[in-house]
mmCIF file of the N, C-alpha and C atoms, coordinates in Angstrom:
data_MODEL
# 
_entry.id   MODEL 
# 
loop_
_atom_site.group_PDB 
_atom_site.id 
_atom_site.type_symbol 
_atom_site.label_atom_id 
_atom_site.label_alt_id 
_atom_site.label_comp_id 
_atom_site.label_asym_id 
_atom_site.label_entity_id 
_atom_site.label_seq_id 
_atom_site.pdbx_PDB_ins_code 
_atom_site.Cartn_x 
_atom_site.Cartn_y 
_atom_site.Cartn_z 
_atom_site.occupancy 
_atom_site.B_iso_or_equiv 
_atom_site.pdbx_formal_charge 
_atom_site.auth_seq_id 
_atom_site.auth_comp_id 
_atom_site.auth_asym_id 
_atom_site.auth_atom_id 
_atom_site.pdbx_PDB_model_num 
ATOM 1   N N  . MET A 1 1  ? 27.683 111.626 -43.917 1.00 0.00 ? 1  MET A N  1 
ATOM 2   C CA . MET A 1 1  ? 29.051 111.663 -43.452 1.00 0.00 ? 1  MET A CA 1 
ATOM 3   C C  . MET A 1 1  ? 29.816 110.403 -43.876 1.00 0.00 ? 1  MET A C  1 
ATOM 4   N N  . GLY A 1 2  ? 29.137 109.276 -43.983 1.00 0.00 ? 2  GLY A N  1 
ATOM 5   C CA . GLY A 1 2  ? 29.790 108.022 -44.340 1.00 0.00 ? 2  GLY A CA 1 
ATOM 6   C C  . GLY A 1 2  ? 30.414 108.051 -45.723 1.00 0.00 ? 2  GLY A C  1 
ATOM 7   N N  . ILE A 1 3  ? 29.752 108.693 -46.687 1.00 0.00 ? 3  ILE A N  1 
ATOM 8   C CA . ILE A 1 3  ? 30.283 108.740 -48.050 1.00 0.00 ? 3  ILE A CA 1 
ATOM 9   C C  . ILE A 1 3  ? 31.542 109.594 -48.101 1.00 0.00 ? 3  ILE A C  1 
ATOM 10  N N  . ILE A 1 4  ? 31.596 110.645 -47.298 1.00 0.00 ? 4  ILE A N  1 
ATOM 11  C CA . ILE A 1 4  ? 32.791 111.501 -47.263 1.00 0.00 ? 4  ILE A CA 1 
ATOM 12  C C  . ILE A 1 4  ? 33.978 110.720 -46.696 1.00 0.00 ? 4  ILE A C  1 
ATOM 13  N N  . ILE A 1 5  ? 33.735 109.961 -45.639 1.00 0.00 ? 5  ILE A N  1 
ATOM 14  C CA . ILE A 1 5  ? 34.796 109.133 -45.054 1.00 0.00 ? 5  ILE A CA 1 
ATOM 15  C C  . ILE A 1 5  ? 35.260 108.091 -46.063 1.00 0.00 ? 5  ILE A C  1 
ATOM 16  N N  . SER A 1 6  ? 34.325 107.475 -46.788 1.00 0.00 ? 6  SER A N  1 
ATOM 17  C CA . SER A 1 6  ? 34.684 106.477 -47.794 1.00 0.00 ? 6  SER A CA 1 
ATOM 18  C C  . SER A 1 6  ? 35.531 107.086 -48.908 1.00 0.00 ? 6  SER A C  1 
ATOM 19  N N  . ILE A 1 7  ? 35.179 108.293 -49.338 1.00 0.00 ? 7  ILE A N  1 
ATOM 20  C CA . ILE A 1 7  ? 35.956 108.971 -50.379 1.00 0.00 ? 7  ILE A CA 1 
ATOM 21  C C  . ILE A 1 7  ? 37.368 109.268 -49.869 1.00 0.00 ? 7  ILE A C  1 
ATOM 22  N N  . LEU A 1 8  ? 37.464 109.762 -48.642 1.00 0.00 ? 8  LEU A N  1 
ATOM 23  C CA . LEU A 1 8  ? 38.780 110.061 -48.081 1.00 0.00 ? 8  LEU A CA 1 
ATOM 24  C C  . LEU A 1 8  ? 39.618 108.796 -47.903 1.00 0.00 ? 8  LEU A C  1 
ATOM 25  N N  . ILE A 1 9  ? 39.002 107.716 -47.447 1.00 0.00 ? 9  ILE A N  1 
ATOM 26  C CA . ILE A 1 9  ? 39.716 106.447 -47.295 1.00 0.00 ? 9  ILE A CA 1 
ATOM 27  C C  . ILE A 1 9  ? 40.174 105.943 -48.661 1.00 0.00 ? 9  ILE A C  1 
ATOM 28  N N  . GLY A 1 10 ? 39.304 106.026 -49.661 1.00 0.00 ? 10 GLY A N  1 
ATOM 29  C CA . GLY A 1 10 ? 39.670 105.586 -51.007 1.00 0.00 ? 10 GLY A CA 1 
ATOM 30  C C  . GLY A 1 10 ? 40.824 106.386 -51.576 1.00 0.00 ? 10 GLY A C  1 
ATOM 31  N N  . ALA A 1 11 ? 40.773 107.708 -51.426 1.00 0.00 ? 11 ALA A N  1 
ATOM 32  C CA . ALA A 1 11 ? 41.852 108.560 -51.938 1.00 0.00 ? 11 ALA A CA 1 
ATOM 33  C C  . ALA A 1 11 ? 43.158 108.270 -51.215 1.00 0.00 ? 11 ALA A C  1 
ATOM 34  N N  . LEU A 1 12 ? 43.097 108.137 -49.899 1.00 0.00 ? 12 LEU A N  1 
ATOM 35  C CA . LEU A 1 12 ? 44.299 107.850 -49.126 1.00 0.00 ? 12 LEU A CA 1 
ATOM 36  C C  . LEU A 1 12 ? 44.858 106.469 -49.471 1.00 0.00 ? 12 LEU A C  1 
ATOM 37  N N  . ALA A 1 13 ? 43.987 105.489 -49.621 1.00 0.00 ? 13 ALA A N  1 
ATOM 38  C CA . ALA A 1 13 ? 44.430 104.141 -49.973 1.00 0.00 ? 13 ALA A CA 1 
ATOM 39  C C  . ALA A 1 13 ? 45.089 104.130 -51.346 1.00 0.00 ? 13 ALA A C  1 
ATOM 40  N N  . GLY A 1 14 ? 44.507 104.819 -52.308 1.00 0.00 ? 14 GLY A N  1 
ATOM 41  C CA . GLY A 1 14 ? 45.114 104.895 -53.638 1.00 0.00 ? 14 GLY A CA 1 
ATOM 42  C C  . GLY A 1 14 ? 46.473 105.577 -53.600 1.00 0.00 ? 14 GLY A C  1 
ATOM 43  N N  . TYR A 1 15 ? 46.568 106.653 -52.821 1.00 0.00 ? 15 TYR A N  1 
ATOM 44  C CA . TYR A 1 15 ? 47.839 107.369 -52.681 1.00 0.00 ? 15 TYR A CA 1 
ATOM 45  C C  . TYR A 1 15 ? 48.902 106.466 -52.055 1.00 0.00 ? 15 TYR A C  1 
ATOM 46  N N  . LEU A 1 16 ? 48.543 105.789 -50.954 1.00 0.00 ? 16 LEU A N  1 
ATOM 47  C CA . LEU A 1 16 ? 49.502 104.927 -50.259 1.00 0.00 ? 16 LEU A CA 1 
ATOM 48  C C  . LEU A 1 16 ? 49.938 103.753 -51.137 1.00 0.00 ? 16 LEU A C  1 
ATOM 49  N N  . ALA A 1 17 ? 48.989 103.168 -51.852 1.00 0.00 ? 17 ALA A N  1 
ATOM 50  C CA . ALA A 1 17 ? 49.333 102.056 -52.746 1.00 0.00 ? 17 ALA A CA 1 
ATOM 51  C C  . ALA A 1 17 ? 50.229 102.548 -53.879 1.00 0.00 ? 17 ALA A C  1 
ATOM 52  N N  . GLY A 1 18 ? 49.957 103.744 -54.397 1.00 0.00 ? 18 GLY A N  1 
ATOM 53  C CA . GLY A 1 18 ? 50.815 104.319 -55.425 1.00 0.00 ? 18 GLY A CA 1 
ATOM 54  C C  . GLY A 1 18 ? 52.240 104.515 -54.918 1.00 0.00 ? 18 GLY A C  1 
ATOM 55  N N  . LYS A 1 19 ? 52.370 104.971 -53.678 1.00 0.00 ? 19 LYS A N  1 
ATOM 56  C CA . LYS A 1 19 ? 53.697 105.133 -53.075 1.00 0.00 ? 19 LYS A CA 1 
ATOM 57  C C  . LYS A 1 19 ? 54.382 103.777 -52.891 1.00 0.00 ? 19 LYS A C  1 
ATOM 58  N N  . LEU A 1 20 ? 53.619 102.775 -52.471 1.00 0.00 ? 20 LEU A N  1 
ATOM 59  C CA . LEU A 1 20 ? 54.187 101.442 -52.255 1.00 0.00 ? 20 LEU A CA 1 
ATOM 60  C C  . LEU A 1 20 ? 54.634 100.787 -53.556 1.00 0.00 ? 20 LEU A C  1 
ATOM 61  N N  . MET A 1 21 ? 53.826 100.905 -54.579 1.00 0.00 ? 21 MET A N  1 
ATOM 62  C CA . MET A 1 21 ? 54.057 100.146 -55.802 1.00 0.00 ? 21 MET A CA 1 
ATOM 63  C C  . MET A 1 21 ? 54.862 100.892 -56.864 1.00 0.00 ? 21 MET A C  1 
ATOM 64  N N  . LYS A 1 22 ? 54.789 102.186 -56.890 1.00 0.00 ? 22 LYS A N  1 
ATOM 65  C CA . LYS A 1 22 ? 55.424 102.921 -57.971 1.00 0.00 ? 22 LYS A CA 1 
ATOM 66  C C  . LYS A 1 22 ? 56.300 104.062 -57.477 1.00 0.00 ? 22 LYS A C  1 
ATOM 67  N N  . GLY A 1 23 ? 56.102 104.486 -56.270 1.00 0.00 ? 23 GLY A N  1 
ATOM 68  C CA . GLY A 1 23 ? 56.921 105.543 -55.728 1.00 0.00 ? 23 GLY A CA 1 
ATOM 69  C C  . GLY A 1 23 ? 56.302 106.928 -55.791 1.00 0.00 ? 23 GLY A C  1 
ATOM 70  N N  . ALA A 1 24 ? 55.114 107.067 -56.388 1.00 0.00 ? 24 ALA A N  1 
ATOM 71  C CA . ALA A 1 24 ? 54.468 108.382 -56.473 1.00 0.00 ? 24 ALA A CA 1 
ATOM 72  C C  . ALA A 1 24 ? 52.968 108.197 -56.596 1.00 0.00 ? 24 ALA A C  1 
ATOM 73  N N  . GLY A 1 25 ? 52.221 109.195 -56.141 1.00 0.00 ? 25 GLY A N  1 
ATOM 74  C CA . GLY A 1 25 ? 50.773 109.171 -56.294 1.00 0.00 ? 25 GLY A CA 1 
ATOM 75  C C  . GLY A 1 25 ? 50.380 109.520 -57.722 1.00 0.00 ? 25 GLY A C  1 
ATOM 76  N N  . PHE A 1 26 ? 49.095 109.424 -58.023 1.00 0.00 ? 26 PHE A N  1 
ATOM 77  C CA . PHE A 1 26 ? 48.618 109.639 -59.387 1.00 0.00 ? 26 PHE A CA 1 
ATOM 78  C C  . PHE A 1 26 ? 47.683 110.831 -59.502 1.00 0.00 ? 26 PHE A C  1 
ATOM 79  N N  . GLY A 1 27 ? 47.514 111.599 -58.474 1.00 0.00 ? 27 GLY A N  1 
ATOM 80  C CA . GLY A 1 27 ? 46.528 112.666 -58.467 1.00 0.00 ? 27 GLY A CA 1 
ATOM 81  C C  . GLY A 1 27 ? 45.284 112.210 -57.730 1.00 0.00 ? 27 GLY A C  1 
ATOM 82  N N  . PHE A 1 28 ? 44.510 113.173 -57.233 1.00 0.00 ? 28 PHE A N  1 
ATOM 83  C CA . PHE A 1 28 ? 43.382 112.857 -56.367 1.00 0.00 ? 28 PHE A CA 1 
ATOM 84  C C  . PHE A 1 28 ? 42.378 111.920 -57.023 1.00 0.00 ? 28 PHE A C  1 
ATOM 85  N N  . TRP A 1 29 ? 41.952 112.217 -58.246 1.00 0.00 ? 29 TRP A N  1 
ATOM 86  C CA . TRP A 1 29 ? 40.869 111.436 -58.870 1.00 0.00 ? 29 TRP A CA 1 
ATOM 87  C C  . TRP A 1 29 ? 41.304 110.017 -59.205 1.00 0.00 ? 29 TRP A C  1 
ATOM 88  N N  . VAL A 1 30 ? 42.514 109.849 -59.703 1.00 0.00 ? 30 VAL A N  1 
ATOM 89  C CA . VAL A 1 30 ? 43.001 108.496 -60.007 1.00 0.00 ? 30 VAL A CA 1 
ATOM 90  C C  . VAL A 1 30 ? 43.245 107.734 -58.715 1.00 0.00 ? 30 VAL A C  1 
ATOM 91  N N  . ASN A 1 31 ? 43.812 108.398 -57.706 1.00 0.00 ? 31 ASN A N  1 
ATOM 92  C CA . ASN A 1 31 ? 43.981 107.749 -56.408 1.00 0.00 ? 31 ASN A CA 1 
ATOM 93  C C  . ASN A 1 31 ? 42.646 107.306 -55.836 1.00 0.00 ? 31 ASN A C  1 
ATOM 94  N N  . LEU A 1 32 ? 41.635 108.148 -55.974 1.00 0.00 ? 32 LEU A N  1 
ATOM 95  C CA . LEU A 1 32 ? 40.299 107.818 -55.489 1.00 0.00 ? 32 LEU A CA 1 
ATOM 96  C C  . LEU A 1 32 ? 39.763 106.573 -56.194 1.00 0.00 ? 32 LEU A C  1 
ATOM 97  N N  . LEU A 1 33 ? 39.879 106.534 -57.499 1.00 0.00 ? 33 LEU A N  1 
ATOM 98  C CA . LEU A 1 33 ? 39.404 105.385 -58.269 1.00 0.00 ? 33 LEU A CA 1 
ATOM 99  C C  . LEU A 1 33 ? 40.169 104.118 -57.894 1.00 0.00 ? 33 LEU A C  1 
ATOM 100 N N  . ILE A 1 34 ? 41.485 104.231 -57.813 1.00 0.00 ? 34 ILE A N  1 
ATOM 101 C CA . ILE A 1 34 ? 42.306 103.080 -57.425 1.00 0.00 ? 34 ILE A CA 1 
ATOM 102 C C  . ILE A 1 34 ? 41.941 102.612 -56.021 1.00 0.00 ? 34 ILE A C  1 
ATOM 103 N N  . GLY A 1 35 ? 41.714 103.539 -55.101 1.00 0.00 ? 35 GLY A N  1 
ATOM 104 C CA . GLY A 1 35 ? 41.358 103.183 -53.728 1.00 0.00 ? 35 GLY A CA 1 
ATOM 105 C C  . GLY A 1 35 ? 40.000 102.517 -53.627 1.00 0.00 ? 35 GLY A C  1 
ATOM 106 N N  . ILE A 1 36 ? 39.017 103.004 -54.394 1.00 0.00 ? 36 ILE A N  1 
ATOM 107 C CA . ILE A 1 36 ? 37.680 102.414 -54.358 1.00 0.00 ? 36 ILE A CA 1 
ATOM 108 C C  . ILE A 1 36 ? 37.713 101.003 -54.940 1.00 0.00 ? 36 ILE A C  1 
ATOM 109 N N  . VAL A 1 37 ? 38.327 100.856 -56.105 1.00 0.00 ? 37 VAL A N  1 
ATOM 110 C CA . VAL A 1 37 ? 38.434 99.524  -56.709 1.00 0.00 ? 37 VAL A CA 1 
ATOM 111 C C  . VAL A 1 37 ? 39.294 98.627  -55.824 1.00 0.00 ? 37 VAL A C  1 
ATOM 112 N N  . GLY A 1 38 ? 40.340 99.196  -55.245 1.00 0.00 ? 38 GLY A N  1 
ATOM 113 C CA . GLY A 1 38 ? 41.201 98.441  -54.330 1.00 0.00 ? 38 GLY A CA 1 
ATOM 114 C C  . GLY A 1 38 ? 40.464 97.969  -53.098 1.00 0.00 ? 38 GLY A C  1 
ATOM 115 N N  . GLY A 1 39 ? 39.554 98.787  -52.590 1.00 0.00 ? 39 GLY A N  1 
ATOM 116 C CA . GLY A 1 39 ? 38.747 98.367  -51.449 1.00 0.00 ? 39 GLY A CA 1 
ATOM 117 C C  . GLY A 1 39 ? 37.889 97.161  -51.784 1.00 0.00 ? 39 GLY A C  1 
ATOM 118 N N  . PHE A 1 40 ? 37.325 97.161  -52.979 1.00 0.00 ? 40 PHE A N  1 
ATOM 119 C CA . PHE A 1 40 ? 36.521 96.026  -53.428 1.00 0.00 ? 40 PHE A CA 1 
ATOM 120 C C  . PHE A 1 40 ? 37.394 94.777  -53.588 1.00 0.00 ? 40 PHE A C  1 
ATOM 121 N N  . ILE A 1 41 ? 38.528 94.938  -54.260 1.00 0.00 ? 41 ILE A N  1 
ATOM 122 C CA . ILE A 1 41 ? 39.438 93.804  -54.466 1.00 0.00 ? 41 ILE A CA 1 
ATOM 123 C C  . ILE A 1 41 ? 39.972 93.294  -53.131 1.00 0.00 ? 41 ILE A C  1 
ATOM 124 N N  . GLY A 1 42 ? 40.441 94.204  -52.291 1.00 0.00 ? 42 GLY A N  1 
ATOM 125 C CA . GLY A 1 42 ? 40.985 93.814  -50.991 1.00 0.00 ? 42 GLY A CA 1 
ATOM 126 C C  . GLY A 1 42 ? 39.954 93.124  -50.116 1.00 0.00 ? 42 GLY A C  1 
ATOM 127 N N  . GLY A 1 43 ? 38.718 93.638  -50.131 1.00 0.00 ? 43 GLY A N  1 
ATOM 128 C CA . GLY A 1 43 ? 37.654 93.013  -49.353 1.00 0.00 ? 43 GLY A CA 1 
ATOM 129 C C  . GLY A 1 43 ? 37.377 91.592  -49.795 1.00 0.00 ? 43 GLY A C  1 
ATOM 130 N N  . ASN A 1 44 ? 37.383 91.382  -51.117 1.00 0.00 ? 44 ASN A N  1 
ATOM 131 C CA . ASN A 1 44 ? 37.142 90.033  -51.638 1.00 0.00 ? 44 ASN A CA 1 
ATOM 132 C C  . ASN A 1 44 ? 38.307 89.100  -51.350 1.00 0.00 ? 44 ASN A C  1 
ATOM 133 N N  . VAL A 1 45 ? 39.517 89.546  -51.623 1.00 0.00 ? 45 VAL A N  1 
ATOM 134 C CA . VAL A 1 45 ? 40.683 88.678  -51.420 1.00 0.00 ? 45 VAL A CA 1 
ATOM 135 C C  . VAL A 1 45 ? 40.837 88.319  -49.940 1.00 0.00 ? 45 VAL A C  1 
ATOM 136 N N  . LEU A 1 46 ? 40.749 89.315  -49.072 1.00 0.00 ? 46 LEU A N  1 
ATOM 137 C CA . LEU A 1 46 ? 40.872 89.019  -47.647 1.00 0.00 ? 46 LEU A CA 1 
ATOM 138 C C  . LEU A 1 46 ? 39.689 88.197  -47.137 1.00 0.00 ? 46 LEU A C  1 
ATOM 139 N N  . GLY A 1 47 ? 38.506 88.420  -47.707 1.00 0.00 ? 47 GLY A N  1 
ATOM 140 C CA . GLY A 1 47 ? 37.341 87.613  -47.355 1.00 0.00 ? 47 GLY A CA 1 
ATOM 141 C C  . GLY A 1 47 ? 37.539 86.151  -47.707 1.00 0.00 ? 47 GLY A C  1 
ATOM 142 N N  . TRP A 1 48 ? 38.148 85.899  -48.885 1.00 0.00 ? 48 TRP A N  1 
ATOM 143 C CA . TRP A 1 48 ? 38.428 84.520  -49.288 1.00 0.00 ? 48 TRP A CA 1 
ATOM 144 C C  . TRP A 1 48 ? 39.405 83.857  -48.329 1.00 0.00 ? 48 TRP A C  1 
ATOM 145 N N  . LEU A 1 49 ? 40.285 84.670  -47.740 1.00 0.00 ? 49 LEU A N  1 
ATOM 146 C CA . LEU A 1 49 ? 41.258 84.140  -46.786 1.00 0.00 ? 49 LEU A CA 1 
ATOM 147 C C  . LEU A 1 49 ? 40.713 84.090  -45.363 1.00 0.00 ? 49 LEU A C  1 
ATOM 148 N N  . GLY A 1 50 ? 39.491 84.564  -45.173 1.00 0.00 ? 50 GLY A N  1 
ATOM 149 C CA . GLY A 1 50 ? 38.869 84.550  -43.851 1.00 0.00 ? 50 GLY A CA 1 
ATOM 150 C C  . GLY A 1 50 ? 39.348 85.666  -42.940 1.00 0.00 ? 50 GLY A C  1 
ATOM 151 N N  . ILE A 1 51 ? 39.877 86.741  -43.522 1.00 0.00 ? 51 ILE A N  1 
ATOM 152 C CA . ILE A 1 51 ? 40.388 87.872  -42.741 1.00 0.00 ? 51 ILE A CA 1 
ATOM 153 C C  . ILE A 1 51 ? 39.403 89.021  -42.860 1.00 0.00 ? 51 ILE A C  1 
ATOM 154 N N  . TYR A 1 52 ? 38.918 89.505  -41.723 1.00 0.00 ? 52 TYR A N  1 
ATOM 155 C CA . TYR A 1 52 ? 37.980 90.622  -41.693 1.00 0.00 ? 52 TYR A CA 1 
ATOM 156 C C  . TYR A 1 52 ? 38.443 91.633  -40.665 1.00 0.00 ? 52 TYR A C  1 
ATOM 157 N N  . TRP A 1 53 ? 38.648 92.883  -41.105 1.00 0.00 ? 53 TRP A N  1 
ATOM 158 C CA . TRP A 1 53 ? 39.035 93.953  -40.196 1.00 0.00 ? 53 TRP A CA 1 
ATOM 159 C C  . TRP A 1 53 ? 37.935 94.973  -40.157 1.00 0.00 ? 53 TRP A C  1 
ATOM 160 N N  . GLY A 1 54 ? 37.670 95.498  -38.979 1.00 0.00 ? 54 GLY A N  1 
ATOM 161 C CA . GLY A 1 54 ? 36.645 96.517  -38.826 1.00 0.00 ? 54 GLY A CA 1 
ATOM 162 C C  . GLY A 1 54 ? 37.251 97.881  -38.566 1.00 0.00 ? 54 GLY A C  1 
ATOM 163 N N  . GLY A 1 55 ? 36.423 98.869  -38.592 1.00 0.00 ? 55 GLY A N  1 
ATOM 164 C CA . GLY A 1 55 ? 36.849 100.230 -38.297 1.00 0.00 ? 55 GLY A CA 1 
ATOM 165 C C  . GLY A 1 55 ? 37.501 100.909 -39.484 1.00 0.00 ? 55 GLY A C  1 
ATOM 166 N N  . ILE A 1 56 ? 37.806 102.158 -39.292 1.00 0.00 ? 56 ILE A N  1 
ATOM 167 C CA . ILE A 1 56 ? 38.392 102.955 -40.369 1.00 0.00 ? 56 ILE A CA 1 
ATOM 168 C C  . ILE A 1 56 ? 39.785 102.450 -40.727 1.00 0.00 ? 56 ILE A C  1 
ATOM 169 N N  . VAL A 1 57 ? 40.583 102.100 -39.738 1.00 0.00 ? 57 VAL A N  1 
ATOM 170 C CA . VAL A 1 57 ? 41.935 101.605 -40.010 1.00 0.00 ? 57 VAL A CA 1 
ATOM 171 C C  . VAL A 1 57 ? 41.864 100.285 -40.774 1.00 0.00 ? 57 VAL A C  1 
ATOM 172 N N  . GLY A 1 58 ? 40.958 99.411  -40.402 1.00 0.00 ? 58 GLY A N  1 
ATOM 173 C CA . GLY A 1 58 ? 40.786 98.147  -41.111 1.00 0.00 ? 58 GLY A CA 1 
ATOM 174 C C  . GLY A 1 58 ? 40.358 98.358  -42.550 1.00 0.00 ? 58 GLY A C  1 
ATOM 175 N N  . GLN A 1 59 ? 39.447 99.304  -42.766 1.00 0.00 ? 59 GLN A N  1 
ATOM 176 C CA . GLN A 1 59 ? 39.026 99.615  -44.129 1.00 0.00 ? 59 GLN A CA 1 
ATOM 177 C C  . GLN A 1 59 ? 40.184 100.170 -44.944 1.00 0.00 ? 59 GLN A C  1 
ATOM 178 N N  . LEU A 1 60 ? 40.972 101.023 -44.331 1.00 0.00 ? 60 LEU A N  1 
ATOM 179 C CA . LEU A 1 60 ? 42.113 101.610 -45.024 1.00 0.00 ? 60 LEU A CA 1 
ATOM 180 C C  . LEU A 1 60 ? 43.138 100.544 -45.393 1.00 0.00 ? 60 LEU A C  1 
ATOM 181 N N  . VAL A 1 61 ? 43.467 99.672  -44.460 1.00 0.00 ? 61 VAL A N  1 
ATOM 182 C CA . VAL A 1 61 ? 44.442 98.614  -44.725 1.00 0.00 ? 61 VAL A CA 1 
ATOM 183 C C  . VAL A 1 61 ? 43.924 97.682  -45.817 1.00 0.00 ? 61 VAL A C  1 
ATOM 184 N N  . THR A 1 62 ? 42.654 97.322  -45.759 1.00 0.00 ? 62 THR A N  1 
ATOM 185 C CA . THR A 1 62 ? 42.054 96.467  -46.782 1.00 0.00 ? 62 THR A CA 1 
ATOM 186 C C  . THR A 1 62 ? 42.118 97.133  -48.151 1.00 0.00 ? 62 THR A C  1 
ATOM 187 N N  . ALA A 1 63 ? 41.775 98.411  -48.213 1.00 0.00 ? 63 ALA A N  1 
ATOM 188 C CA . ALA A 1 63 ? 41.796 99.131  -49.484 1.00 0.00 ? 63 ALA A CA 1 
ATOM 189 C C  . ALA A 1 63 ? 43.218 99.284  -50.021 1.00 0.00 ? 63 ALA A C  1 
ATOM 190 N N  . VAL A 1 64 ? 44.191 99.518  -49.146 1.00 0.00 ? 64 VAL A N  1 
ATOM 191 C CA . VAL A 1 64 ? 45.584 99.632  -49.597 1.00 0.00 ? 64 VAL A CA 1 
ATOM 192 C C  . VAL A 1 64 ? 46.072 98.304  -50.149 1.00 0.00 ? 64 VAL A C  1 
ATOM 193 N N  . ILE A 1 65 ? 45.750 97.206  -49.490 1.00 0.00 ? 65 ILE A N  1 
ATOM 194 C CA . ILE A 1 65 ? 46.145 95.882  -49.984 1.00 0.00 ? 65 ILE A CA 1 
ATOM 195 C C  . ILE A 1 65 ? 45.515 95.625  -51.353 1.00 0.00 ? 65 ILE A C  1 
ATOM 196 N N  . GLY A 1 66 ? 44.228 95.905  -51.472 1.00 0.00 ? 66 GLY A N  1 
ATOM 197 C CA . GLY A 1 66 ? 43.549 95.703  -52.751 1.00 0.00 ? 66 GLY A CA 1 
ATOM 198 C C  . GLY A 1 66 ? 44.079 96.612  -53.839 1.00 0.00 ? 66 GLY A C  1 
ATOM 199 N N  . ALA A 1 67 ? 44.370 97.873  -53.512 1.00 0.00 ? 67 ALA A N  1 
ATOM 200 C CA . ALA A 1 67 ? 44.903 98.808  -54.499 1.00 0.00 ? 67 ALA A CA 1 
ATOM 201 C C  . ALA A 1 67 ? 46.305 98.384  -54.938 1.00 0.00 ? 67 ALA A C  1 
ATOM 202 N N  . ALA A 1 68 ? 47.103 97.868  -54.017 1.00 0.00 ? 68 ALA A N  1 
ATOM 203 C CA . ALA A 1 68 ? 48.438 97.376  -54.377 1.00 0.00 ? 68 ALA A CA 1 
ATOM 204 C C  . ALA A 1 68 ? 48.320 96.178  -55.313 1.00 0.00 ? 68 ALA A C  1 
ATOM 205 N N  . ILE A 1 69 ? 47.370 95.298  -55.053 1.00 0.00 ? 69 ILE A N  1 
ATOM 206 C CA . ILE A 1 69 ? 47.129 94.166  -55.954 1.00 0.00 ? 69 ILE A CA 1 
ATOM 207 C C  . ILE A 1 69 ? 46.718 94.677  -57.325 1.00 0.00 ? 69 ILE A C  1 
ATOM 208 N N  . LEU A 1 70 ? 45.818 95.659  -57.357 1.00 0.00 ? 70 LEU A N  1 
ATOM 209 C CA . LEU A 1 70 ? 45.370 96.241  -58.620 1.00 0.00 ? 70 LEU A CA 1 
ATOM 210 C C  . LEU A 1 70 ? 46.537 96.853  -59.393 1.00 0.00 ? 70 LEU A C  1 
ATOM 211 N N  . LEU A 1 71 ? 47.369 97.635  -58.733 1.00 0.00 ? 71 LEU A N  1 
ATOM 212 C CA . LEU A 1 71 ? 48.512 98.253  -59.402 1.00 0.00 ? 71 LEU A CA 1 
ATOM 213 C C  . LEU A 1 71 ? 49.513 97.213  -59.886 1.00 0.00 ? 71 LEU A C  1 
ATOM 214 N N  . TRP A 1 72 ? 49.690 96.148  -59.122 1.00 0.00 ? 72 TRP A N  1 
ATOM 215 C CA . TRP A 1 72 ? 50.580 95.067  -59.537 1.00 0.00 ? 72 TRP A CA 1 
ATOM 216 C C  . TRP A 1 72 ? 50.053 94.397  -60.808 1.00 0.00 ? 72 TRP A C  1 
ATOM 217 N N  . LEU A 1 73 ? 48.742 94.133  -60.845 1.00 0.00 ? 73 LEU A N  1 
ATOM 218 C CA . LEU A 1 73 ? 48.144 93.529  -62.043 1.00 0.00 ? 73 LEU A CA 1 
ATOM 219 C C  . LEU A 1 73 ? 48.264 94.445  -63.259 1.00 0.00 ? 73 LEU A C  1 
ATOM 220 N N  . VAL A 1 74 ? 48.057 95.730  -63.053 1.00 0.00 ? 74 VAL A N  1 
ATOM 221 C CA . VAL A 1 74 ? 48.201 96.695  -64.151 1.00 0.00 ? 74 VAL A CA 1 
ATOM 222 C C  . VAL A 1 74 ? 49.644 96.712  -64.645 1.00 0.00 ? 74 VAL A C  1 
ATOM 223 N N  . SER A 1 75 ? 50.608 96.645  -63.742 1.00 0.00 ? 75 SER A N  1 
ATOM 224 C CA . SER A 1 75 ? 52.014 96.652  -64.166 1.00 0.00 ? 75 SER A CA 1 
ATOM 225 C C  . SER A 1 75 ? 52.348 95.397  -64.968 1.00 0.00 ? 75 SER A C  1 
ATOM 226 N N  . LEU A 1 76 ? 51.733 94.280  -64.632 1.00 0.00 ? 76 LEU A N  1 
ATOM 227 C CA . LEU A 1 76 ? 51.969 93.047  -65.413 1.00 0.00 ? 76 LEU A CA 1 
ATOM 228 C C  . LEU A 1 76 ? 51.395 93.185  -66.829 1.00 0.00 ? 76 LEU A C  1 
ATOM 229 N N  . ILE A 1 77 ? 50.249 93.792  -66.937 1.00 0.00 ? 77 ILE A N  1 
ATOM 230 C CA . ILE A 1 77 ? 49.615 93.980  -68.249 1.00 0.00 ? 77 ILE A CA 1 
ATOM 231 C C  . ILE A 1 77 ? 50.422 94.957  -69.096 1.00 0.00 ? 77 ILE A C  1 
ATOM 232 N N  . ARG A 1 78 ? 50.917 96.023  -68.499 1.00 0.00 ? 78 ARG A N  1 
ATOM 233 C CA . ARG A 1 78 ? 51.694 97.026  -69.233 1.00 0.00 ? 78 ARG A CA 1 
ATOM 234 C C  . ARG A 1 78 ? 53.020 96.495  -69.736 1.00 0.00 ? 78 ARG A C  1 
ATOM 235 N N  . LYS A 1 79 ? 53.600 95.520  -69.052 1.00 0.00 ? 79 LYS A N  1 
ATOM 236 C CA . LYS A 1 79 ? 54.892 94.953  -69.464 1.00 0.00 ? 79 LYS A CA 1 
ATOM 237 C C  . LYS A 1 79 ? 54.784 94.135  -70.741 1.00 0.00 ? 79 LYS A C  1 
ATOM 238 N N  . LYS A 1 80 ? 53.597 93.615  -71.025 1.00 0.00 ? 80 LYS A N  1 
ATOM 239 C CA . LYS A 1 80 ? 53.411 92.757  -72.204 1.00 0.00 ? 80 LYS A CA 1 
ATOM 240 C C  . LYS A 1 80 ? 53.229 93.547  -73.454 1.00 0.00 ? 80 LYS A C  1 
# 
């Protein structure tokens, strides 16, 4: 059951970050990938700042923050 929740959190985080950063989602599979990578990035960045959130909501917020950072970095690379 944990992997299903992680997939749903990743997809939702990617979708929300896409809405925040670009105004539209990217489809389920790309949102999932962005959310999973975003969860890793968000966990590391917030960990460096000493911020740790637990529970599903905390995981979602962490993944959305990381996915937004990822999308921001991608937008900087695409502009060049």
